[in-house]
C-alpha atoms as one frame of an Amber mdcrd trajectory, in Angstrom:
protein
  86.637  73.976   3.069  85.281  70.604   4.137  81.833  69.588   2.992  79.465
  69.261   5.952  75.982  68.837   4.486  74.193  68.134   1.223  70.740  67.563
  -0.250  70.412  64.718  -2.729  67.458  64.662  -5.132  66.491  61.502  -6.983
  63.636  59.030  -7.203  63.353  56.221  -4.657  65.700  53.427  -5.560  69.316
  53.006  -6.460  69.724  54.148 -10.042  72.569  56.517 -10.874  72.435  58.209
  -7.493  73.646  55.529  -5.114  77.360  55.956  -5.963  77.058  59.595  -4.874
  75.254  58.672  -1.660  78.033  56.187  -0.921  80.702  58.875  -1.322  78.856
  61.144   1.096  78.263  58.338   3.597  81.882  57.142   3.480  83.030  60.744
   3.821  80.935  61.183   6.955  78.735  63.879   5.403  75.121  63.966   6.553
  72.754  64.477   3.658  69.040  64.975   3.186  67.276  62.723   0.696  64.741
  64.537  -1.476  62.764  61.849  -3.323  60.834  62.356  -6.536  57.514  60.530
  -6.340  55.723  61.516  -9.556  56.225  63.190 -12.900  54.981  66.522 -11.533
  57.887  66.507  -9.067  60.356  66.135 -11.907  58.615  68.840 -13.938  58.831
  71.237 -10.994  62.503  70.462 -10.525  63.199  71.178 -14.189  61.299  74.465
 -13.918  63.427  75.488 -10.922  66.473  75.855 -13.145  68.619  73.670 -10.896
  69.169  70.950 -13.497  71.766  71.960 -16.066  70.696  69.172 -18.434  67.213
  68.401 -17.073  68.566  65.197 -15.516  68.933  63.818 -12.018  70.638  63.022
  -9.701  71.058  66.491  -8.278  73.284  67.171  -5.284  73.011  70.580  -3.656
  76.147  71.419  -1.688  78.330  74.464  -1.058  75.705  76.637  -2.739  76.076
  74.668  -5.983  73.681  72.504  -7.963  75.852  69.533  -8.868  74.831  67.357
 -11.819  76.411  64.608 -13.964  77.694  61.633 -12.011  81.462  61.580 -12.474
  82.272  65.275 -11.877  79.831  65.304  -8.972  81.516  62.263  -7.430  84.932
  63.910  -7.763  83.689  67.204  -6.291  82.107  65.423  -3.329  85.220  63.326
  -2.794  87.315  66.494  -2.697  85.014  67.954  -0.052  85.030  64.734   1.978
  88.788  64.220   2.027  88.466  61.268  -0.359  90.334  62.787  -3.301  94.158
  62.766  -3.349  96.361  65.764  -4.062  99.046  64.073  -6.151  98.367  63.651
  -9.898  99.521  60.013  -9.921  97.099  59.114  -7.155  94.337  61.089  -8.859
  94.961  58.975 -11.949  94.686  55.756  -9.925  91.388  56.946  -8.459  90.182
  57.945 -11.904  90.985  54.670 -13.622  89.385  52.585 -10.867  86.248  54.748
 -11.014  86.159  54.349 -14.809  86.666  50.590 -14.464  83.618  50.288 -12.213
  81.630  52.130 -14.876  82.916  49.780 -17.590  82.134  46.747 -15.436  78.497
  47.867 -15.249  78.046  47.007 -18.929  75.938  43.861 -18.326  73.656  45.824
 -15.990  73.251  48.638 -18.504  72.238  46.226 -21.273  70.004  44.065 -19.054
  66.784  46.138 -19.497  66.974  45.490 -23.236  66.899  41.685 -22.954  65.684
  40.924 -19.357  67.636  37.650 -19.220  68.984  37.477 -15.662  71.076  34.373
 -16.304  72.753  36.025 -19.276  73.494  39.112 -17.190  75.087  37.092 -14.391
  77.100  35.021 -16.866  78.421  38.188 -18.495  79.480  39.512 -15.089  81.405
  36.280 -14.469  82.918  36.024 -17.964  86.636  36.559 -18.744  85.794  40.146
 -19.759  83.376  40.743 -16.890  83.606  41.689 -13.244  84.997  38.404 -11.945
  87.219  37.688 -14.950  88.764  41.070 -15.686  88.093  43.709 -13.049  88.118
  41.935  -9.680  91.544  40.314 -10.303  93.041  43.723 -11.118  91.554  45.302
  -8.016  92.789  42.383  -5.917  96.303  42.936  -7.281  96.139  46.667  -6.550
  95.350  45.851  -2.929  98.418  43.626  -2.662 101.442  44.330  -0.502  99.321
  44.815   2.597  97.541  47.995   1.501  94.250  48.591   3.353  92.982  50.884
   0.575  93.848  51.336  -3.094  96.106  54.295  -2.319  97.628  52.706   0.751
  96.707  53.971   4.200  94.290  56.642   2.977  90.777  55.879   1.679  89.640
  57.533  -1.533  86.864  57.748  -4.092  88.252  54.578  -5.670  87.407  52.571
  -2.552  83.884  53.998  -2.461  83.308  53.178  -6.134  84.356  49.535  -5.804
  82.336  49.039  -2.617  79.236  50.472  -4.253  79.577  48.419  -7.415  80.226
  44.977  -5.938  77.429  45.405  -3.388  75.096  46.614  -6.121  75.636  43.476
  -8.176  75.647  40.723  -5.596  74.653  41.949  -2.146  76.682  40.927   0.874
  75.737  37.250   1.116  76.421  36.369  -2.524  79.470  38.603  -2.525  81.161
  36.481   0.133  80.318  33.281  -1.716  81.462  34.448  -5.155  84.521  36.448
  -4.101  86.296  33.616  -2.303  89.169  33.938  -4.778  89.578  37.606  -3.821
  90.225  37.706  -0.057  91.782  41.166  -0.187  88.690  42.576  -1.896  86.449
  40.957   0.709  88.516  42.466   3.527  88.507  45.781   1.674  84.705  45.647
   1.420  84.347  45.296   5.193  86.940  48.002   5.817  85.239  50.555   3.560
  81.876  49.771   5.160  83.413  51.126   8.362  84.172  54.561   6.896  82.113
  57.575   7.972  78.523  56.493   8.494  78.437  54.036   5.572  77.300  51.161
   7.749  74.467  53.297   9.106  73.445  54.206   5.555  73.448  50.535   4.623
  71.310  49.539   7.596  68.954  52.521   7.896  69.235  55.099   5.133  68.650
  52.741   2.221  65.325  51.663   3.636  64.221  55.299   3.545  65.482  55.519
  -0.025  63.188  52.665  -0.930  65.374  49.671  -1.643  66.690  46.649   0.209
  69.879  46.325   2.189  71.495  43.834  -0.175  72.506  44.174  -3.801  70.017
  45.383  -6.355  70.324  42.399  -8.732  69.429  42.725 -12.427  65.630  42.654
 -12.006  65.732  45.579  -9.592  68.076  47.356 -11.997  65.373  47.052 -14.655
  62.783  48.481 -12.268  65.075  51.445 -11.617  65.415  52.067 -15.362  61.668
  51.950 -15.900  61.107  54.424 -13.073  63.651  56.834 -14.521  62.039  56.649
 -17.949  58.583  57.311 -16.530  59.734  60.361 -14.586  61.669  61.780 -17.507
  58.691  61.802 -19.876
């Protein structure tokens, strides 16, 4: 049965929740944002029994309390028609999703050193986003494929859109991704799925962060907010 509605609970900002919001938006699913504002909100949520591991994000859908990012993303993608049926295609989706998580390494380590230049250099290094991951994704989009699986969009497309916009925002993305024209075209194409463009223009303002990419400094702010709420 197709997913038609969801409630997403997280603090205001991007954090670990935005990839899930992107899946819902690309899948055309309307969702309610429930934003944690203070520690008492988090304490009440823990007391409710909805959090299997006392962690957010939490997505309530189909009568379930969905936690942990990757299985939640896959479940939502299945309900949104963004998860393939064939094992080979599921593998392709899975390895692209995992690659976006690996590529986040410089952002994960940034709060521990707070050196923005170092973070950006790591993203552009031979082992970083521009050196390792973007060329592979560009190659996967070769042969005239509009999406990674061909004519049908999937979770893989959502994951790459979310990650590259998170790092650079749209203006810097176009400047830095000149060597990856297929990825740039893919970015614009995925923005047109469901109500993703509406989420970009309107929903993110409600969620409390800007339209463009988060950039490392904002990533650090997100981490500090999470730590404060978790205590």
